[in-house]
KEVEX-72968 format. One record per residue (C-alpha): x negated, y, z; residue in three letters. Coordinates in steps of 0.1 Angstrom, whole numbers, padded with zeros to 4 digits, always signed. Layout:
N
XYZALA;...
// end
This chain:
364
-0019+0192-0122UNK;-0028+0156-0118UNK;+0002+0133-0118UNK;+0008+0105-0096UNK;+0033+0077-0088UNK;+0041+0056-0062UNK;+0050+0022-0058UNK;+0067+0005-0026UNK;+0076-0031-0015UNK;+0105-0036+0011UNK;+0118-0066+0030UNK;+0153-0076+0032UNK;+0167-0085+0065UNK;+0199-0102+0072UNK;+0223-0077+0094UNK;+0236-0104+0117UNK;+0208-0127+0122UNK;+0179-0105+0117UNK;+0160-0130+0098UNK;+0146-0125+0062UNK;+0175-0127+0033UNK;+0165-0141+0001UNK;+0189-0120-0020UNK;+0164-0102-0039UNK;+0178-0110-0074UNK;+0213-0099-0061UNK;+0202-0068-0045UNK;+0182-0057-0077UNK;+0211-0062-0098UNK;+0236-0042-0074UNK;+0211-0012-0073UNK;+0209-0012-0109UNK;+0244-0004-0114UNK;+0239+0027-0093UNK;+0239+0057-0118UNK;+0210+0075-0106UNK;+0187+0043-0109UNK;+0168+0041-0142UNK;+0158+0009-0160UNK;+0126-0005-0143UNK;+0126+0017-0112UNK;+0137-0015-0090UNK;+0118-0049-0095UNK;+0118-0084-0079UNK;+0087-0094-0060UNK;+0067-0127-0054UNK;+0092-0141-0027UNK;+0133-0137-0029UNK;+0133-0114+0003UNK;+0113-0087-0013UNK;+0120-0059-0036UNK;+0099-0034-0049UNK;+0107+0003-0061UNK;+0085+0024-0087UNK;+0090+0062-0090UNK;+0087+0080-0124UNK;+0055+0099-0129UNK;+0054+0132-0106UNK;+0037+0161-0109UNK;+0044+0174-0071UNK;+0047+0158-0037UNK;+0081+0171-0036UNK;+0091+0149-0065UNK;+0076+0119-0050UNK;+0094+0124-0018UNK;+0127+0129-0037UNK;+0122+0100-0059UNK;+0113+0077-0031UNK;+0143+0087-0008UNK;+0165+0082-0039UNK;+0153+0047-0045UNK;+0153+0038-0008UNK;+0190+0047-0006UNK;+0196+0028-0037UNK;+0183-0003-0026UNK;+0198+0001+0010UNK;+0233+0005-0004UNK;+0228-0025-0030UNK;+0216-0045+0003UNK;+0245-0036+0023UNK;+0269-0051-0002UNK;+0252-0087+0005UNK;+0249-0082+0043UNK;+0217-0072+0046UNK;+0193-0040+0053UNK;+0160-0031+0038UNK;+0128-0025+0062UNK;+0096-0009+0052UNK;+0068-0030+0073UNK;+0036-0044+0060UNK;+0044-0079+0074UNK;+0077-0093+0086UNK;+0077-0090+0123UNK;+0102-0118+0129UNK;+0099-0152+0133UNK;+0113-0172+0104UNK;+0130-0206+0108UNK;+0124-0216+0070UNK;+0102-0206+0041UNK;+0114-0179+0020UNK;+0119-0194-0017UNK;+0097-0179-0046UNK;+0113-0157-0074UNK;+0121-0179-0102UNK;+0095-0166-0127UNK;+0070-0184-0146UNK;+0040-0162-0132UNK;+0053-0167-0095UNK;+0058-0205-0101UNK;+0021-0208-0113UNK;+0011-0190-0083UNK;+0029-0216-0059UNK;+0014-0244-0078UNK;-0023-0230-0075UNK;-0018-0219-0037UNK;+0012-0228-0021UNK;+0003-0219+0016UNK;-0011-0184+0007UNK;+0024-0179-0014UNK;+0046-0193+0017UNK;+0025-0166+0038UNK;+0026-0138+0012UNK;+0053-0120+0032UNK;+0036-0087+0030UNK;+0044-0052+0017UNK;+0022-0027+0003UNK;+0025+0009-0011UNK;+0003+0017-0042UNK;-0004+0050-0051UNK;-0011+0056-0092UNK;-0031+0086-0101UNK;-0036+0098-0135UNK;-0072+0099-0149UNK;-0081+0109-0187UNK;-0101+0079-0196UNK;-0112+0042-0184UNK;-0146+0057-0181UNK;-0133+0084-0156UNK;-0114+0057-0139UNK;-0143+0037-0131UNK;-0165+0067-0119UNK;-0135+0072-0093UNK;-0133+0039-0083UNK;-0170+0039-0074UNK;-0164+0070-0056UNK;-0132+0058-0035UNK;-0146+0028-0021UNK;-0163+0045+0011UNK;-0128+0060+0019UNK;-0105+0029+0014UNK;-0110+0017+0053UNK;-0100+0051+0062UNK;-0069+0050+0044UNK;-0062+0014+0056UNK;-0067+0024+0092UNK;-0045+0054+0088UNK;-0016+0032+0068UNK;-0018+0006+0093UNK;+0019-0008+0096UNK;+0018-0045+0101UNK;+0007-0056+0135UNK;+0032-0083+0140UNK;+0036-0118+0124UNK;+0059-0146+0129UNK;+0074-0129+0161UNK;+0041-0120+0175UNK;+0014-0095+0178UNK;-0017-0105+0159UNK;-0042-0080+0176UNK;-0045-0063+0143UNK;-0031-0031+0133UNK;-0030-0041+0095UNK;-0027-0079+0096UNK;-0014-0076+0058UNK;-0050-0066+0050UNK;-0063-0098+0063UNK;-0035-0118+0047UNK;-0041-0105+0013UNK;-0080-0108+0016UNK;-0075-0145+0012UNK;-0069-0144-0027UNK;-0099-0152-0048UNK;-0103-0115-0061UNK;-0094-0092-0033UNK;-0109-0066-0009UNK;-0129-0034-0020UNK;-0139-0035-0055UNK;-0174-0038-0064UNK;-0196-0010-0079UNK;-0197-0010-0116UNK;-0220+0006-0141UNK;-0194+0020-0164UNK;-0161+0010-0182UNK;-0177-0016-0203UNK;-0191-0034-0173UNK;-0156-0031-0157UNK;-0140-0048-0187UNK;-0168-0074-0190UNK;-0166-0084-0153UNK;-0126-0086-0155UNK;-0129-0108-0186UNK;-0151-0130-0172UNK;-0133-0135-0141UNK;-0099-0143-0161UNK;-0120-0166-0182UNK;-0125-0188-0150UNK;-0089-0196-0150UNK;-0089-0190-0112UNK;-0069-0158-0118UNK;-0042-0158-0144UNK;-0047-0124-0157UNK;-0058-0089-0146UNK;-0027-0085-0126UNK;-0044-0109-0100UNK;-0073-0085-0095UNK;-0061-0080-0060UNK;-0087-0053-0052UNK;-0079-0024-0031UNK;-0082+0001-0057UNK;-0084-0008-0095UNK;-0077+0005-0128UNK;-0040-0001-0141UNK;-0037-0020-0173UNK;-0003-0005-0182UNK;-0009+0030-0177UNK;-0039+0055-0177UNK;-0042+0055-0138UNK;-0065+0046-0109UNK;-0042+0026-0087UNK;-0048+0024-0047UNK;-0033-0005-0032UNK;-0049-0006+0004UNK;-0019+0010+0021UNK;+0008-0010+0039UNK;+0042+0002+0030UNK;+0052+0034+0053UNK;+0080+0033+0074UNK;+0094+0070+0064UNK;+0092+0086+0032UNK;+0072+0115+0045UNK;+0047+0090+0057UNK;+0044+0076+0020UNK;+0044+0115+0007UNK;+0016+0122+0030UNK;-0007+0094+0014UNK;+0003+0102-0019UNK;-0013+0136-0016UNK;-0043+0121+0002UNK;-0050+0094-0026UNK;-0044+0121-0052UNK;-0069+0146-0034UNK;-0095+0117-0034UNK;-0091+0112-0070UNK;-0095+0147-0079UNK;-0122+0150-0055UNK;-0141+0122-0072UNK;-0134+0135-0106UNK;-0150+0170-0097UNK;-0179+0153-0081UNK;-0184+0132-0112UNK;-0183+0162-0135UNK;-0208+0181-0112UNK;-0233+0151-0112UNK;-0232+0146-0076UNK;-0247+0110-0067UNK;-0224+0082-0063UNK;-0225+0065-0029UNK;-0229+0028-0029UNK;-0229+0011+0005UNK;-0239-0022+0008UNK;-0210-0046+0003UNK;-0214-0064+0035UNK;-0212-0031+0053UNK;-0180-0022+0035UNK;-0162-0055+0042UNK;-0172-0048+0081UNK;-0157-0014+0079UNK;-0128-0026+0064UNK;-0122-0054+0089UNK;-0128-0027+0114UNK;-0101-0005+0101UNK;-0075-0035+0098UNK;-0082-0044+0133UNK;-0079-0011+0152UNK;-0061+0013+0129UNK;-0066+0045+0147UNK;-0070+0032+0181UNK;-0109+0034+0189UNK;-0137+0037+0166UNK;-0141+0034+0128UNK;-0170+0033+0106UNK;-0176+0063+0084UNK;-0188+0065+0048UNK;-0221+0071+0058UNK;-0221+0038+0078UNK;-0218+0056+0113UNK;-0196+0043+0142UNK;-0174+0073+0151UNK;-0140+0080+0167UNK;-0113+0074+0144UNK;-0101+0109+0147UNK;-0134+0125+0135UNK;-0133+0100+0105UNK;-0098+0113+0095UNK;-0110+0150+0098UNK;-0141+0141+0075UNK;-0117+0129+0049UNK;-0096+0161+0051UNK;-0129+0181+0049UNK;-0138+0161+0017UNK;-0108+0168+0000UNK;-0099+0201+0012UNK;-0107+0218-0022UNK;-0085+0196-0043UNK;-0054+0198-0016UNK;-0060+0237-0019UNK;-0060+0235-0055UNK;-0027+0215-0057UNK;-0009+0236-0031UNK;-0005+0205-0009UNK;-0029+0217+0020UNK;-0002+0226+0044UNK;+0020+0196+0038UNK;-0007+0171+0037UNK;-0028+0185+0068UNK;+0006+0190+0086UNK;+0016+0151+0083UNK;-0017+0140+0091UNK;-0017+0161+0123UNK;+0016+0144+0132UNK;+0000+0110+0127UNK;-0028+0117+0148UNK;-0002+0129+0175UNK;+0022+0102+0172UNK;+0002+0071+0158UNK;+0005+0047+0129UNK;+0034+0026+0119UNK;+0015-0001+0138UNK;+0015+0018+0171UNK;+0051+0026+0168UNK;+0061-0013+0163UNK;+0039-0019+0191UNK;+0056+0004+0215UNK;+0090-0007+0205UNK;+0081-0043+0208UNK;+0070-0038+0246UNK;+0103-0017+0254UNK;+0128-0035+0235UNK;+0115-0069+0218UNK;+0112-0080+0184UNK;+0152-0071+0176UNK;+0144-0033+0186UNK;+0115-0033+0162UNK;+0135-0045+0133UNK;+0162-0020+0141UNK;+0138+0009+0141UNK;+0121-0001+0111UNK;+0152-0005+0090UNK;+0166+0030+0104UNK;+0134+0048+0095UNK;+0133+0033+0060UNK;+0160+0054+0049UNK;+0151+0088+0068UNK;+0133+0117+0049UNK;
// end
């Protein structure tokens, strides 16, 4: 069975003030003392009010869910010792009185010098899904076939409608914020792995980006592990939301490998159409219409069901059909994280949104 792993980024929120809390280093150190946390599973992020976790390599969605719940609880317990809570939201929903300091690492200090305003506004949190591939060549074939589906995943995973205490009008404002970096958005089509590596080296040689880690494409090859890394998702409020996306992404990767092996044509939409499709997904989420992989404007629900139909054989082979489709149906009935944030905002204001998100983060 194809293995999968998940990374998640969380915000730290002060219990008393409900403002961002710059205790990332302290929380990581405290979480690292827990006996059920391995080295490297909890990491610092760009800004000190963020913490990142990474699961081990998992063979099943049950493993993914178990590890994410374990890590969320470990970070939450560590955060409590410093008077804060963790929150899984793609953006910070509250207004912030002052800038959050940058984590004291050479890489992050260099980013601050290069793009100070972008770094100051980089209080965004994603969920990254890694799926194993047998070779870089296969990985590039998978990337080419994933491209048309990235906007659909973005719409389904939208969980960042609020920014600086107000509604942006976008379901995934994180997507818009991240698209301002030099190399970002949906990756281009590549001829093969040699083409991928050549173009990557050319980008790094410009010195506009420091290294391959600043290829902020919404899907890319991982340089540390033999995986395709899908990065278009906002971090999810609940663990089972994250499990659903791990299953969907694995299904897409397995389907892409199967299609490549069968010699099926590679879809190659115009880049401007893909950009417009991604903007539409970030703007509306699942409320209204999306652009499907064929370039047609459709009801969002119809595009989601196209996705399920596309990956159905892969879900069946992995034994994930019942769990993933059940969670997708729940999503369609109850809405995205963005929908839930807006509903709570209307009913109880920004503080109620923060309370909802911090409570949901440690739920199964």
